[in-house]
KENUDO-356537 format. One line per field, with one value per atom (N, C-alpha, C): x, y, z; residue in one letter; atom name; residue number from 1. Coordinates in Angstrom, 3 decimals. Layout:
% KENUDO-356537
east	[X | ...]
north	[Y | ...]
up	[Z | ...]
resn	[A | ...]
name	[CA | ...]
resi	[NUM | ...]
***
This chain:
% KENUDO-356537
east	[107.754 | 107.258 | 105.735 | 105.231 | 103.787 | 103.138 | 101.893 | 101.150 | 100.637 | 100.609 | 100.037 | 98.535 | 97.862 | 96.414 | 95.945 | 96.609 | 96.182 | 96.345 | 97.383 | 97.568 | 96.452 | 96.065 | 94.987 | 93.657 | 93.384 | 92.149 | 92.121 | 93.235 | 93.313 | 93.084 | 93.643 | 93.456 | 91.983 | 91.329 | 89.906 | 89.077 | 89.382 | 88.637 | 88.777 | 89.969 | 90.177 | 89.391 | 89.417 | 88.684 | 87.186 | 86.666 | 85.241 | 84.871 | 85.773 | 85.538 | 85.368 | 86.163 | 86.033 | 84.663 | 84.238 | 82.935 | 81.806 | 81.928 | 80.903 | 80.803 | 81.945 | 81.926 | 81.322 | 81.398 | 80.931 | 79.624 | 78.781 | 77.613 | 76.618 | 76.472 | 75.492 | 75.879 | 77.140 | 77.611 | 77.483 | 77.835 | 77.724 | 76.265 | 75.347 | 73.915 | 73.421 | 73.909 | 73.521 | 74.016 | 75.216 | 75.737 | 74.884 | 74.469 | 73.595 | 72.269 | 71.687 | 70.401 | 70.522 | 71.598 | 71.789 | 71.879 | 72.630 | 72.777 | 71.436 | 70.656 | 69.345 | 68.429 | 68.420 | 67.486 | 67.865 | 69.086 | 69.456 | 68.617 | 68.307 | 67.544 | 66.091 | 65.802 | 64.443 | 64.177 | 63.841 | 63.640 | 62.586 | 61.613 | 60.555 | 60.871 | 62.044 | 62.412 | 62.672 | 62.473 | 62.810 | 63.933 | 64.878 | 66.047 | 66.146 | 66.355 | 66.411 | 67.645 | 68.055 | 69.057 | 68.346 | 68.686 | 68.090 | 69.171 | 68.809 | 69.730 | 70.615 | 71.747 | 72.610 | 73.167 | 73.445 | 73.964 | 72.920 | 71.665 | 70.584 | 70.393 | 70.533 | 70.376 | 71.612 | 72.707 | 73.945 | 74.661 | 74.414 | 74.992 | 75.989 | 76.415 | 77.326 | 78.683 | 79.243 | 80.593 | 81.426 | 82.692 | 83.602 | 83.075 | 82.408 | 81.923 | 80.521 | 79.917 | 78.547 | 78.509 | 77.311 | 77.121 | 76.202 | 76.094 | 75.217 | 74.027 | 72.875 | 71.674 | 70.954 | 70.855 | 70.170 | 68.966 | 67.820 | 66.570 | 66.183 | 66.008 | 65.527 | 64.075 | 63.172 | 61.737 | 61.205 | 60.604 | 60.000 | 58.487 | 57.791 | 56.328 | 55.653 | 56.395 | 55.846 | 56.718 | 56.249 | 56.981 | 58.118 | 59.387 | 60.486 | 60.740 | 61.044 | 61.435 | 62.927 | 63.407 | 64.816 | 65.789 | 65.458 | 66.346 | 66.391 | 65.257 | 65.192 | 66.012 | 65.884 | 66.659 | 68.150 | 68.521 | 69.938 | 70.479 | 69.660 | 70.091 | 70.334 | 69.468 | 69.634 | 70.916 | 71.129 | 72.321 | 73.587 | 73.575 | 74.740 | 75.026 | 73.983 | 74.155 | 74.805 | 74.376 | 74.956 | 76.438 | 76.796 | 78.215 | 79.045 | 78.503 | 79.231 | 79.450 | 78.409 | 78.492 | 79.418 | 79.384 | 80.154 | 81.566 | 81.859 | 83.196 | 83.669 | 82.814 | 83.120 | 84.086 | 84.902 | 85.764 | 84.916 | 85.458 | 84.716 | 84.312 | 85.029 | 84.783 | 83.913 | 83.215 | 82.406 | 81.382 | 80.999 | 80.039 | 78.601 | 78.209 | 76.868 | 75.983 | 74.769 | 73.777 | 72.565 | 72.206 | 71.082 | 69.867 | 68.736 | 67.460 | 66.552 | 66.126 | 65.237 | 63.841 | 62.911 | 61.563 | 60.530 | 59.264 | 58.187 | 57.889 | 57.264 | 56.902 | 55.977 | 55.172 | 54.270 | 55.045 | 56.286 | 57.084 | 57.899 | 57.817 | 58.601 | 58.256 | 57.033 | 56.601 | 57.354 | 58.101 | 58.856 | 60.178 | 60.521 | 61.737 | 61.347 | 62.012 | 61.630 | 62.098 | 63.374 | 63.899 | 64.341 | 63.829 | 64.205 | 64.522 | 65.626 | 65.940 | 65.939 | 65.072 | 65.016 | 66.163 | 66.777 | 67.908 | 67.431 | 67.598 | 67.166 | 68.286]
north	[-141.752 | -140.546 | -140.494 | -139.398 | -139.273 | -138.748 | -139.125 | -138.668 | -137.259 | -136.492 | -135.164 | -135.240 | -134.144 | -134.078 | -134.526 | -134.069 | -134.376 | -135.855 | -136.466 | -137.906 | -138.689 | -138.238 | -138.891 | -138.743 | -137.549 | -137.315 | -138.189 | -138.296 | -139.124 | -140.601 | -141.047 | -142.436 | -142.729 | -141.824 | -141.987 | -141.975 | -141.078 | -140.995 | -142.290 | -142.858 | -144.120 | -145.254 | -145.303 | -146.339 | -146.217 | -145.001 | -144.781 | -145.069 | -144.760 | -145.068 | -146.558 | -147.368 | -148.833 | -149.279 | -148.710 | -149.063 | -148.644 | -147.470 | -146.995 | -147.896 | -148.317 | -149.193 | -150.557 | -150.945 | -152.261 | -152.149 | -151.154 | -150.871 | -152.011 | -152.786 | -153.886 | -154.941 | -155.315 | -156.292 | -155.739 | -154.487 | -153.849 | -153.822 | -153.514 | -153.480 | -154.867 | -155.911 | -157.276 | -157.615 | -157.156 | -157.384 | -156.661 | -155.450 | -154.689 | -155.430 | -155.910 | -156.618 | -157.861 | -158.617 | -159.808 | -159.418 | -158.360 | -157.916 | -157.488 | -156.735 | -156.269 | -157.450 | -158.417 | -159.542 | -160.510 | -160.384 | -161.162 | -160.741 | -159.459 | -158.976 | -158.627 | -158.400 | -158.120 | -158.909 | -160.194 | -161.020 | -160.470 | -159.732 | -159.191 | -157.840 | -157.302 | -155.993 | -156.096 | -154.989 | -154.887 | -153.867 | -154.140 | -153.268 | -152.819 | -151.525 | -150.920 | -150.032 | -149.796 | -148.769 | -147.693 | -146.445 | -145.317 | -144.271 | -143.240 | -142.127 | -142.242 | -141.566 | -141.417 | -142.733 | -143.710 | -144.977 | -145.705 | -145.610 | -146.246 | -145.553 | -144.245 | -143.478 | -143.540 | -144.119 | -144.166 | -142.834 | -142.000 | -140.659 | -140.476 | -141.557 | -141.445 | -140.924 | -140.040 | -139.535 | -139.832 | -139.491 | -139.828 | -139.420 | -138.294 | -137.837 | -138.293 | -139.125 | -139.589 | -140.568 | -140.707 | -141.751 | -142.829 | -143.909 | -145.015 | -144.949 | -144.561 | -144.424 | -145.760 | -146.295 | -147.574 | -147.316 | -147.823 | -147.650 | -148.997 | -149.004 | -150.179 | -149.903 | -150.703 | -150.498 | -151.582 | -151.152 | -152.059 | -152.015 | -153.081 | -153.089 | -152.065 | -151.552 | -150.584 | -149.321 | -148.300 | -147.038 | -147.220 | -147.140 | -147.328 | -146.068 | -146.266 | -145.150 | -144.874 | -143.760 | -143.401 | -144.445 | -145.017 | -146.035 | -147.299 | -147.680 | -148.860 | -148.628 | -147.462 | -147.132 | -147.134 | -146.557 | -146.530 | -147.939 | -148.804 | -150.190 | -150.919 | -150.689 | -151.317 | -150.818 | -149.521 | -148.939 | -149.450 | -149.497 | -150.001 | -151.459 | -152.248 | -153.659 | -153.775 | -152.934 | -152.948 | -152.613 | -151.550 | -151.153 | -152.272 | -152.893 | -153.974 | -155.153 | -155.556 | -156.707 | -156.473 | -155.267 | -154.989 | -154.504 | -154.136 | -153.632 | -152.541 | -151.563 | -150.488 | -149.476 | -148.846 | -147.772 | -146.594 | -145.784 | -144.623 | -143.658 | -143.676 | -142.731 | -143.316 | -144.406 | -145.076 | -144.127 | -144.401 | -143.519 | -144.024 | -144.702 | -145.283 | -144.448 | -144.183 | -143.508 | -144.420 | -144.764 | -145.669 | -144.851 | -145.124 | -144.494 | -145.616 | -145.543 | -146.555 | -145.948 | -146.567 | -146.016 | -147.140 | -146.736 | -147.726 | -147.964 | -149.076 | -149.362 | -148.277 | -147.652 | -146.585 | -145.370 | -145.205 | -144.044 | -144.273 | -145.444 | -145.732 | -144.827 | -144.313 | -143.489 | -142.167 | -141.779 | -140.526 | -140.693 | -141.917 | -142.183 | -142.443 | -141.778 | -141.873 | -143.173 | -143.451 | -144.667 | -145.618 | -146.825 | -147.834 | -149.139 | -149.743 | -151.099 | -151.966 | -152.961 | -153.828 | -154.820 | -155.015 | -155.940 | -157.143 | -158.292 | -159.536 | -160.101]
up	[15.298 | 14.660 | 14.827 | 15.322 | 15.507 | 14.229 | 14.062 | 12.881 | 13.117 | 12.052 | 12.196 | 11.930 | 12.148 | 12.016 | 10.635 | 9.592 | 8.229 | 7.898 | 8.424 | 8.210 | 8.896 | 10.070 | 10.806 | 10.071 | 9.567 | 8.814 | 7.570 | 6.873 | 5.675 | 6.013 | 7.114 | 7.538 | 7.840 | 8.554 | 8.881 | 7.602 | 6.679 | 5.419 | 4.622 | 4.580 | 3.861 | 4.510 | 5.846 | 6.579 | 6.328 | 6.395 | 6.153 | 4.705 | 3.785 | 2.378 | 2.157 | 2.840 | 2.734 | 3.252 | 4.373 | 4.931 | 3.988 | 3.387 | 2.448 | 1.219 | 0.688 | -0.491 | -0.164 | 1.082 | 1.511 | 2.307 | 1.968 | 2.792 | 2.859 | 1.792 | 1.821 | 2.856 | 2.877 | 3.855 | 5.276 | 5.444 | 6.755 | 7.221 | 6.307 | 6.644 | 7.052 | 6.383 | 6.758 | 8.161 | 8.506 | 9.853 | 10.889 | 10.562 | 11.465 | 11.643 | 10.547 | 10.615 | 11.500 | 11.342 | 12.189 | 13.661 | 13.956 | 15.347 | 15.929 | 15.168 | 15.653 | 15.918 | 15.000 | 15.126 | 16.242 | 16.767 | 17.955 | 19.153 | 19.244 | 20.399 | 20.058 | 18.763 | 18.297 | 17.021 | 17.144 | 15.945 | 14.984 | 15.479 | 14.632 | 14.009 | 14.297 | 13.742 | 12.247 | 11.579 | 10.150 | 10.033 | 9.141 | 8.996 | 7.542 | 7.357 | 6.029 | 5.911 | 4.680 | 4.389 | 3.587 | 3.840 | 3.143 | 2.866 | 2.170 | 1.966 | 0.738 | 0.797 | -0.380 | -0.909 | -0.040 | -0.561 | -1.396 | -1.021 | -1.770 | -3.124 | -3.129 | -4.376 | -5.269 | -4.766 | -5.535 | -5.572 | -4.561 | -4.516 | -3.383 | -2.743 | -1.608 | -2.056 | -1.248 | -1.480 | -0.234 | -0.265 | 0.828 | 2.206 | 2.330 | 3.622 | 3.976 | 3.149 | 3.406 | 4.571 | 5.124 | 6.123 | 5.546 | 6.277 | 5.895 | 6.844 | 6.318 | 7.141 | 7.210 | 8.417 | 8.635 | 9.533 | 9.091 | 9.825 | 10.435 | 11.742 | 12.459 | 12.816 | 12.263 | 12.492 | 13.421 | 14.507 | 15.481 | 15.319 | 15.733 | 15.614 | 16.536 | 17.514 | 18.475 | 18.479 | 19.134 | 19.264 | 20.273 | 19.837 | 20.777 | 21.611 | 22.865 | 23.721 | 23.549 | 24.099 | 23.944 | 24.510 | 25.650 | 26.243 | 25.394 | 24.870 | 24.022 | 22.748 | 22.156 | 20.955 | 21.269 | 22.399 | 22.799 | 23.029 | 23.603 | 23.842 | 22.522 | 21.548 | 20.229 | 19.569 | 19.600 | 18.986 | 19.676 | 20.999 | 21.737 | 21.382 | 21.233 | 20.859 | 19.473 | 18.545 | 17.196 | 17.266 | 17.980 | 18.067 | 18.676 | 19.728 | 20.399 | 19.450 | 18.747 | 17.841 | 16.657 | 16.100 | 14.889 | 15.178 | 16.408 | 16.784 | 15.819 | 15.614 | 14.673 | 15.278 | 14.422 | 14.935 | 15.391 | 16.278 | 16.796 | 15.693 | 14.601 | 13.512 | 12.400 | 12.669 | 11.646 | 11.026 | 9.753 | 9.073 | 9.109 | 10.169 | 10.229 | 11.149 | 10.678 | 11.508 | 11.602 | 12.825 | 13.075 | 13.490 | 12.838 | 13.169 | 13.685 | 14.934 | 15.503 | 15.570 | 14.830 | 14.688 | 14.801 | 14.813 | 14.726 | 13.247 | 12.938 | 11.543 | 10.980 | 11.844 | 11.395 | 10.889 | 11.335 | 10.946 | 9.668 | 9.083 | 7.883 | 6.705 | 6.693 | 5.554 | 5.446 | 6.467 | 6.378 | 5.625 | 5.278 | 4.507 | 3.054 | 2.132 | 0.715 | 0.074 | 0.149 | -0.468 | 0.644 | 0.603 | 1.592 | 0.885 | 1.292 | 0.841 | 2.099 | 2.117 | 3.301 | 3.258 | 4.407 | 4.558 | 5.348 | 4.765 | 5.438 | 6.281]
resn	[M | M | M | S | S | S | R | R | R | N | N | N | F | F | F | Y | Y | Y | E | E | E | L | L | L | V | V | V | L | L | L | E | E | E | V | V | V | A | A | A | K | K | K | E | E | E | N | N | N | G | G | G | K | K | K | L | L | L | L | L | L | R | R | R | N | N | N | W | W | W | R | R | R | N | N | N | L | L | L | A | A | A | K | K | K | Q | Q | Q | V | V | V | A | A | A | R | R | R | A | A | A | V | V | V | K | K | K | E | E | E | I | I | I | Y | Y | Y | P | P | P | G | G | G | A | A | A | R | R | R | V | V | V | F | F | F | V | V | V | T | T | T | G | G | G | S | S | S | V | V | V | V | V | V | R | R | R | G | G | G | E | E | E | A | A | A | I | I | I | M | M | M | G | G | G | S | S | S | D | D | D | I | I | I | D | D | D | I | I | I | V | V | V | V | V | V | A | A | A | L | L | L | P | P | P | H | H | H | E | E | E | P | P | P | G | G | G | P | P | P | R | R | R | E | E | E | A | A | A | A | A | A | R | R | R | I | I | I | I | I | I | A | A | A | H | H | H | I | I | I | W | W | W | E | E | E | R | R | R | L | L | L | S | S | S | L | L | L | P | P | P | D | D | D | T | T | T | H | H | H | P | P | P | I | I | I | E | E | E | I | I | I | H | H | H | V | V | V | V | V | V | S | S | S | E | E | E | K | K | K | Q | Q | Q | L | L | L | N | N | N | K | K | K | Y | Y | Y | K | K | K | E | E | E | L | L | L | I | I | I | E | E | E | I | I | I | E | E | E]
name	[N | CA | C | N | CA | C | N | CA | C | N | CA | C | N | CA | C | N | CA | C | N | CA | C | N | CA | C | N | CA | C | N | CA | C | N | CA | C | N | CA | C | N | CA | C | N | CA | C | N | CA | C | N | CA | C | N | CA | C | N | CA | C | N | CA | C | N | CA | C | N | CA | C | N | CA | C | N | CA | C | N | CA | C | N | CA | C | N | CA | C | N | CA | C | N | CA | C | N | CA | C | N | CA | C | N | CA | C | N | CA | C | N | CA | C | N | CA | C | N | CA | C | N | CA | C | N | CA | C | N | CA | C | N | CA | C | N | CA | C | N | CA | C | N | CA | C | N | CA | C | N | CA | C | N | CA | C | N | CA | C | N | CA | C | N | CA | C | N | CA | C | N | CA | C | N | CA | C | N | CA | C | N | CA | C | N | CA | C | N | CA | C | N | CA | C | N | CA | C | N | CA | C | N | CA | C | N | CA | C | N | CA | C | N | CA | C | N | CA | C | N | CA | C | N | CA | C | N | CA | C | N | CA | C | N | CA | C | N | CA | C | N | CA | C | N | CA | C | N | CA | C | N | CA | C | N | CA | C | N | CA | C | N | CA | C | N | CA | C | N | CA | C | N | CA | C | N | CA | C | N | CA | C | N | CA | C | N | CA | C | N | CA | C | N | CA | C | N | CA | C | N | CA | C | N | CA | C | N | CA | C | N | CA | C | N | CA | C | N | CA | C | N | CA | C | N | CA | C | N | CA | C | N | CA | C | N | CA | C | N | CA | C | N | CA | C | N | CA | C | N | CA | C | N | CA | C | N | CA | C | N | CA | C | N | CA | C | N | CA | C | N | CA | C | N | CA | C | N | CA | C | N | CA | C | N | CA | C | N | CA | C | N | CA | C | N | CA | C]
resi	[1 | 1 | 1 | 2 | 2 | 2 | 3 | 3 | 3 | 4 | 4 | 4 | 5 | 5 | 5 | 6 | 6 | 6 | 7 | 7 | 7 | 8 | 8 | 8 | 9 | 9 | 9 | 10 | 10 | 10 | 11 | 11 | 11 | 12 | 12 | 12 | 13 | 13 | 13 | 14 | 14 | 14 | 15 | 15 | 15 | 16 | 16 | 16 | 17 | 17 | 17 | 18 | 18 | 18 | 19 | 19 | 19 | 20 | 20 | 20 | 21 | 21 | 21 | 22 | 22 | 22 | 23 | 23 | 23 | 24 | 24 | 24 | 25 | 25 | 25 | 26 | 26 | 26 | 27 | 27 | 27 | 28 | 28 | 28 | 29 | 29 | 29 | 30 | 30 | 30 | 31 | 31 | 31 | 32 | 32 | 32 | 33 | 33 | 33 | 34 | 34 | 34 | 35 | 35 | 35 | 36 | 36 | 36 | 37 | 37 | 37 | 38 | 38 | 38 | 39 | 39 | 39 | 40 | 40 | 40 | 41 | 41 | 41 | 42 | 42 | 42 | 43 | 43 | 43 | 44 | 44 | 44 | 45 | 45 | 45 | 46 | 46 | 46 | 47 | 47 | 47 | 48 | 48 | 48 | 49 | 49 | 49 | 50 | 50 | 50 | 51 | 51 | 51 | 52 | 52 | 52 | 53 | 53 | 53 | 54 | 54 | 54 | 55 | 55 | 55 | 56 | 56 | 56 | 57 | 57 | 57 | 58 | 58 | 58 | 59 | 59 | 59 | 60 | 60 | 60 | 61 | 61 | 61 | 62 | 62 | 62 | 63 | 63 | 63 | 64 | 64 | 64 | 65 | 65 | 65 | 66 | 66 | 66 | 67 | 67 | 67 | 68 | 68 | 68 | 69 | 69 | 69 | 70 | 70 | 70 | 71 | 71 | 71 | 72 | 72 | 72 | 73 | 73 | 73 | 74 | 74 | 74 | 75 | 75 | 75 | 76 | 76 | 76 | 77 | 77 | 77 | 78 | 78 | 78 | 79 | 79 | 79 | 80 | 80 | 80 | 81 | 81 | 81 | 82 | 82 | 82 | 83 | 83 | 83 | 84 | 84 | 84 | 85 | 85 | 85 | 86 | 86 | 86 | 87 | 87 | 87 | 88 | 88 | 88 | 89 | 89 | 89 | 90 | 90 | 90 | 91 | 91 | 91 | 92 | 92 | 92 | 93 | 93 | 93 | 94 | 94 | 94 | 95 | 95 | 95 | 96 | 96 | 96 | 97 | 97 | 97 | 98 | 98 | 98 | 99 | 99 | 99 | 100 | 100 | 100 | 101 | 101 | 101 | 102 | 102 | 102 | 103 | 103 | 103 | 104 | 104 | 104 | 105 | 105 | 105 | 106 | 106 | 106 | 107 | 107 | 107 | 108 | 108 | 108 | 109 | 109 | 109 | 110 | 110 | 110 | 111 | 111 | 111 | 112 | 112 | 112 | 113 | 113 | 113 | 114 | 114 | 114]
***
């Protein structure tokens, strides 16, 4: 028996809900993956999960701050490395922002992940 569209949407929502509830552990995994290739990088979580306002459709905003201004290819390489290391489903609720440390001031609430 094949699943219908609504069953698939419900399954994805449940999977993403588990990831959202476990955002701190997920953020630590992201930080470890980033520091494998950029030991000097700083990793933060921002947005609705930090404010305690996350709902089922929210994403987990993770900011990777480098000491220098990252180019698009460098940012893409970091993001690809994270996906590879964490083996996340295609429908994961994580959004990665790769910025320079100078750009951190544009984020209001930041929790640094060690």
